[in-house]
N, C-alpha and C positions, 0 to 999 in steps of 0.2 A: 682740218685736221677741227674738230668742236670740242672746245674740253668742258664737257659739262660732264657733272659729276657722274649722272650714270653711265655714262660711255666710260668712265674711268673706272668706274667699278666692274665694268666688264672686261675690264682688260685684262687679261691674264699674264708673250715676248712675249760705224763709222761711218759707207757711204760712197752713187754711183754715178761715174761718167761712163759708164757701164757697158758690161761683158752680155749677151744671149746667152749664155749657158751653157756649164759645165753638168756633162750628163754624167750616166755612170760609167765609170771608166771601161775600157777594155780590156782584152787578156795581156798583160805585159807582166814583167818582172819587177818587186818589188823596188825601188829607188835606194839605191845602196848611200846610206848616209855616212856625212864625216867621222871619221874616228873621234870617240869623245861625246860625239852627236845623240843624243836620246830624246824619243820624242817630249816627254816629259818637260825637259828642258826648253826646248823648242816652243812649247807652248807659253810656260812661264816668259820666256821672252816677246812672245807674241802679245801676249797681254799689257805686257810692260810697256813697249810700243803703243801700242792701242790707248792706252789710258796716259802716258804720258808723264807721269810723276803728279806731283802734286800742283796745280794749275789753275787758274781764273779765265773765264772766256766768257762769249757770245755766242751761242746758236741760234743759227737762223734754220728754221724747218720750211720748205715749199713741199705742201702733198699736195699730192696731183691725183684727180680724181676727173672720170668721163667727164667732159661741159662744166669742169671749175676746179680750181687752182686756187688753194688758201697759204697765205704765208704766214707763220708766228717767230717769233723774238722770245728768247730767254736766256738769263744768266746763269752759268754753271760755276760751283767751286767744290773740288773734289782734291780727296787727300790721294788721287793716285790709286786706291788701294780700293778698300770695301765701303768708304765714305763718298756721298754726293749729294751736294745740296743745287737743285734748279727750278731757277723763278721763272714764271712770265710775265713777260712786260709790253709785248704787245702781241694782237690787238686791243685796243684801249677792257672791251668786254670778258677779258682772260685774263686781263695785269692782274696780279698777285697772287693767282694757284699756284703753289710750289711742292716740289715732291723732296722727298728724304731718304735716303738710301744708308742705312748704317750696320754692317753683316747682314744679316735674314733678315732686321727692321726694316721695312719700306711703309712711310705717312705719305698722305695728303693733307693738304692742306687750303681747303675750301673759305676764301672771304664771307661767301655770301652767307655761308653756316655760321662764321665763326669761330672755326672749331678744325680740329686736326682729327685724321680717321686714320687707322693703320689696315692698311691690304694684308690679306695673306701671302706669303712667299710665293705662288705662281701667277700673281699678280705681277713679276717682274718679267716672265715671258710673255706678256700680252702686248696690243698693240698701245704704244704711249700716245695720247691727245687724240685718239683717234688716226694716228700716221699708221705707217707702214714698221715704223722702228718700236723694238722695245725699249723698255729702261735698260736690260743688260747690255744694250745695243752700244749705250750712254756710259755708265756706272760700273762699279763692280769687277769682279772677276770669277763670273759664272761660270763662265769658259773652261778654268782649272776645276773649281768645286765640283760642276756636277757632271762631268764628264773625263773619260780613258782615253787617252790620247797615243795612237799609233802611226807610223808609216802609213801611207797608203801605197797602190801600187801608181806611177808614172803616171803622169799630164797628159796622157795622148794626143786630147784634144785642141790645147795649147800649144804643144810644140814648142814650151818655154825649156830649155834644158836648167834654167836656173833657179827654176820653182819647186820645191816641197809641196806636197798636199798631205796633210794631218787627216786621219781618218778620227772623229770623236764618239765614241757610244755611250750613252748616258750610265751612272751611275745607279746602282739599285737605289731605287727609293730619291732621286733626284726628281725637285719640282719643276719639268721641263716636260713641255708639248710635243718634242721631236725626237724621231726614234735615231738618228745621229746628225752629223755634221761632219763636212767636211771642210778643209783650211788651205787653201793656198798663200803661200808664204815664199815670200823672196828669200830664196836660200845663201847669199851672202847678207842682207842684214837683220833676217828673221824679220821683216816688218809684214802685216797681212795687206793680202791683194784683196784678194773676195771670201765670202761664206758662204757655202748652199746646206740648206737646211732642210733635213727630208720628213716629211710623218711617218707614221708607223707602216705605210704599205710601201715606203722607197722611193717616193716621189719628192722631188726638190716643191717645197711650197713659200720658200723665200729665198734670195739670193742678196747678199749684201757688196756693195763690192767699193774699195776705199781707194784714197787716190790725192795727190798735192801735198807732199808730206815736209812738216816741219822739222827740221832737224837740228837739236839742242841735247847738250849731255850724254852724247852717243843714243840718245835716243832720235827713232824717227814715227812722228805723231801726225795720222793723216787729219787732214782740214777737211776733205770732202768725202762723204760719203751719200751713196745712192743703195735705197733699200726698195728693193720689187716683189709685188704680190705676186709670184707665179702661177695661184689659182685663180687670179682675176685680172682681167686685159685691162690696160691703164692704171694699174692701182701703183704708185709710187710715191718717194718720199725721197726730196734732196735735202742731205744737212750741210751745213757750212758751217765749221769753228772761225772766228775773228775773234780779234782784238784779244789774242790769247796770250799769259805771262805762265810758260812754265817753272816750274822751280819756286813757284810762289809761297811766300809766307801766311801760309793759310791758317786763323786761328781755330782753336778747339770748339771754341764759342758757336762755329759755323754750322756743327753736327749735332744740334740741338733743337729741341720743337722750339724752342723759344726762337731761335734763329731761322726755322721754316715759317712762322707765323711774321715775324716782324722783317727779316734779311738778313746780312751780317754784312754787305759789302757797302 
């Protein structure tokens, strides 16, 4: 995961102990939802669990490629909604580079250039730091904003009767490269377990698997995420969230261009 500016500008799009593949659902009756359970509400609860509310923490990225492994450490500050600040602290050659998302705005700070650059909205879906993870996987609620949710057929491959499957289709004009997304959701806690991202031809191109949940304030926040590139053998990224503080008192000043360049923690 080499954080060169050129790689970041080329970017478009929590985590895998992992599963080897949810393919297309077989013919089956749609899973009946609980009374009062609507797919839009389930998706909102999933994102609430995924984001965990206001938090401070440390992300460790282990980017695996055929023949090499690279590790990066970064600090994250998030309001649990639309705003997040991520700053690289290791390795030393990449330290100081930072990313800020505030609604539709996405900014990159490169200390070598000594200035901040605004990236297009499509950058949130691309490769973050040259890894298999997107900025959307870490911060923001784009799954709600960019997709329409519906209940899919039963997940016949997993055989897990406690799993809901959401089918997400892009809204018109949404800045996403995916044709659809399928989410596996624990029916009891509404926590996300996995996500499959499909291209326009209906093939899975990315799988995200989440595990090791931190429970606090009625939320279940995943601390381990594995992301696999399903188009290239041996391309995967493992993400660990540590030193996390939930319901943190995050200052408004953390989500400014000044904080992007100088930090706020």
